[in-house]
C-alpha positions in Angstrom: 11.7 -5.4 6.8 10.0 -5.8 10.1 6.6 -7.7 10.1 3.9 -7.0 12.6 0.1 -6.6 12.8 -0.6 -3.1 11.6 -3.2 -1.1 13.5 -3.9 2.6 13.6 -2.1 2.8 16.9 1.0 1.2 15.6 1.0 3.4 12.5 0.8 6.5 14.6 3.6 5.3 16.8 6.0 4.8 13.9 8.9 7.2 14.2 10.7 9.1 11.4 13.6 7.3 9.6 17.1 8.6 9.9 18.0 11.5 7.7 18.3 10.5 4.1 16.8 7.0 4.7 13.5 5.2 4.9 12.2 2.0 6.3 9.3 -0.4 5.8 7.0 -2.3 8.2 5.0 -5.1 6.6 1.5 -6.2 7.8 1.2 -9.7 9.1 -2.6 -9.8 8.2 -2.4 -9.1 4.5 0.4 -10.5 2.5 2.5 -7.9 0.6 1.0 -4.9 2.4 3.2 -2.6 4.2 3.9 1.0 5.2 7.0 3.0 4.2 8.2 5.7 6.6 10.6 8.4 5.3 12.9 10.8 7.1 10.1 13.5 7.2 7.8 11.1 9.0 5.5 10.6 6.0 3.8 7.2 6.0 2.8 5.6 2.7 1.0 2.3 2.2 2.9 0.0 -0.3 2.1 -3.3 -1.9 5.0 -5.7 -2.8 3.9 -8.2 -5.3 5.1 -10.1 -8.4 3.2 -9.0 -11.4 2.7 -11.1 -14.6 5.7 -10.8 -17.0 8.1 -9.9 -14.2 10.6 -12.1 -12.4 11.1 -9.8 -9.4 8.6 -8.4 -6.9 7.7 -4.7 -7.4 6.7 -2.1 -4.8 3.6 -0.1 -5.7 2.4 2.9 -3.7 -1.3 2.6 -2.6 -1.7 5.9 -0.9 -0.7 8.1 2.0 -1.7 7.2 5.6 -4.2 9.9 6.7 -5.7 10.2 3.2 -6.2 6.4 3.0 -7.2 4.4 6.1 -5.6 1.1 7.0 -8.9 -0.7 6.2 -8.9 0.9 2.7 -5.3 -0.1 2.1 -6.0 -3.7 3.2 -9.1 -3.8 0.9 -7.0 -2.4 -2.0 -4.3 -5.0 -1.4 -6.8 -7.8 -1.5 -8.5 -6.5 -4.6 -5.1 -6.1 -6.3 -4.4 -9.8 -5.6 -7.5 -10.8 -7.5 -6.7 -8.4 -10.4 -3.3 -9.9 -10.7 -4.7 -13.4 -10.8 -7.5 -12.6 -13.3 -5.8 -10.2 -15.7 -2.5 -9.4 -17.4 -2.8 -5.6 -16.9 -3.1 -5.0 -13.2 -1.6 -1.4 -13.3 -4.4 -0.3 -15.7 -7.0 -1.9 -13.5 -5.6 -0.2 -10.4 -5.6 3.2 -12.2 -9.3 2.7 -13.1 -10.2 1.8 -9.5 -8.3 4.8 -8.2 -10.1 7.1 -10.7 -13.4 5.6 -9.6 -12.5 6.1 -5.9 -11.6 9.8 -6.6 -14.8 10.3 -8.5 -16.8 8.7 -5.6 -15.1 10.8 -3.0 -15.6 14.1 -4.9 -19.3 13.5 -5.2 -19.8 12.9 -1.4 
């Protein structure tokens, strides 16, 4: 996994992966945040973190680039860190926040 400071310009410049493969580029600004690029060129923000009760880090999808901005992804990754520190059920809290975001976007 390559690490670099992600910007909108670098995200737009990322090329498709080879057919049948995908690759990840991690952000140097927010620990655990990265973007996964597949062979179709779709870019998805991911968060790699160790959750309570697990020995190994897990990758969680945060959202697609274009639908979610880089700033939103960084904010979500930072918020997820505090959820993991303060609660034993981060996945439930993440789903609640996502539902709140969808409700907020649909009203505007």
